[in-house]
C-alpha positions in Angstrom: -5.5 -16.2 31.4 -9.2 -16.8 31.6 -10.3 -14.7 34.6 -8.3 -11.5 33.8 -8.7 -11.4 30.0 -11.6 -9.4 28.6 -12.1 -11.0 25.1 -14.7 -8.4 24.1 -12.1 -5.6 24.5 -9.1 -7.8 23.7 -7.3 -6.8 26.9 -6.1 -8.1 30.2 -7.7 -6.5 33.2 -6.3 -5.5 36.6 -7.9 -8.3 38.7 -10.0 -11.4 38.5 -13.5 -10.5 37.4 -12.7 -6.8 36.9 -13.1 -4.8 33.7 -10.7 -2.1 34.9 -7.2 -1.6 33.5 -3.9 -0.9 35.3 -0.8 0.4 33.7 1.2 -2.5 35.3 -0.3 -4.7 32.6 2.3 -3.1 30.3 4.9 -5.2 32.2 3.4 -8.5 31.0 6.2 -8.9 28.4 8.9 -7.7 30.7 8.2 -10.3 33.3 8.0 -13.1 30.7 4.4 -13.9 31.0 3.7 -13.5 27.3 5.6 -11.9 24.4 4.8 -8.4 23.5 3.7 -9.6 20.0 1.0 -11.9 21.4 -2.4 -10.6 20.1 -3.7 -10.3 23.7 -0.7 -8.2 24.8 -1.0 -6.0 21.7 -4.7 -5.6 22.5 -3.8 -4.7 26.1 -1.3 -2.0 24.9 -4.0 -0.6 22.6 -6.6 -0.6 25.4 -4.2 1.2 27.8 -3.4 3.8 25.1 -7.2 4.2 24.5 -8.5 4.1 28.1 -5.7 5.2 30.4 -3.8 7.7 28.2 -4.1 11.5 27.9 -2.0 12.9 25.1 0.1 9.7 25.0 1.0 9.7 28.7 -0.4 7.0 30.9 -2.4 7.0 34.2 -1.7 4.2 36.6 -5.5 3.3 36.6 -8.8 5.1 36.3 -9.7 6.6 39.6 -13.4 6.3 38.5 -13.1 2.5 38.1 -10.9 1.8 41.1 -11.5 2.6 44.7 -8.0 3.5 46.0 -9.2 5.2 49.1 -8.1 8.6 47.8 -10.3 11.5 46.8 -10.0 13.2 43.5 -8.0 12.3 40.4 -4.3 11.7 39.9 -1.8 13.0 37.3 -0.3 10.9 34.6 2.5 8.7 36.0 5.8 9.3 34.3 7.2 5.8 35.1 4.1 4.2 33.6 4.5 6.2 30.5 8.0 4.9 30.1 6.6 1.4 30.6 4.4 2.1 27.5 7.6 3.1 25.7 9.1 -0.3 26.6 6.0 -2.2 25.6 5.8 -0.5 22.3 9.5 -1.1 21.7 9.1 -4.8 22.6 6.0 -5.0 20.3 8.1 -3.8 17.3 6.5 -0.3 17.3 9.8 1.6 17.3 8.5 4.8 15.8 5.8 5.2 18.5 8.2 4.1 21.2 10.9 6.6 20.2 8.3 9.4 19.7 6.8 8.9 23.2 10.3 8.7 24.7 11.3 12.0 23.2 8.0 13.5 24.4 8.7 12.3 27.9 12.2 13.8 27.8 10.6 17.1 27.2 8.8 16.9 30.6 12.1 17.3 32.5 12.9 20.5 34.3 15.8 22.8 33.6 18.3 20.4 35.3 16.9 17.3 33.7 14.9 16.0 36.7 11.4 14.3 36.7 8.7 14.1 39.3 6.3 11.3 39.9 3.4 12.6 37.8 2.5 15.1 35.1 -0.5 17.3 35.2 -1.7 17.7 31.6 -4.1 20.6 32.3 -1.5 22.7 34.1 1.4 21.3 32.0 3.6 20.8 35.0 5.2 18.1 37.0 3.6 17.1 40.3 3.9 14.6 43.1 7.1 13.4 44.6 10.1 15.3 43.3 12.6 14.2 42.2 11.3 10.7 41.7 13.8 7.8 41.4 11.2 5.5 39.8 10.7 8.0 36.9 14.5 8.2 36.4 15.0 4.5 36.6 12.2 3.9 34.0 13.8 6.6 31.7 17.2 4.8 31.9 15.7 1.4 31.1 13.8 2.9 28.1 16.9 4.7 26.9 19.1 1.6 27.0 16.5 -0.5 25.2 15.9 2.1 22.5 19.6 2.7 22.0 20.6 -1.0 22.0 17.5 -2.2 20.1 17.1 -5.0 22.7 14.3 -5.6 25.1 14.6 -5.7 28.9 13.3 -8.8 30.7 13.1 -9.0 34.5 13.0 -12.8 34.3 16.5 -13.0 32.9 19.8 -11.3 33.5 20.2 -9.8 30.1 18.7 -7.1 28.0 
């Protein structure tokens, strides 16, 4: 709580002493660490939207701020973008969650499949295809939005 929270930006960070963000921070409410309505979680959601998003879709992390051993940049991760849908939904921001969900559905190909990433410049899917993680995240988001309930990985119910 103290070594990964940047009070100046009102956001959690990816690691002790780091200022970098990681999209996995969107899972804080899902794992039961803090509720989505906690001001620090709301700040983290806002920071990810501000610093890791491109047109509403989410990068896993900034390749400029993180040495992942790979050259170049990455696309926007579709599963991480569904995590944002879930975080927004859990935070009570249903309109934003539903709008992003619909936008993500529009990325599917002609038979409804998703890849791992989205290239916003070329406006096409890239990476592993089809990607099970993207489809699993889509299903979790769809169930949550439809049911009005929030998924929690630290319990057996949604």
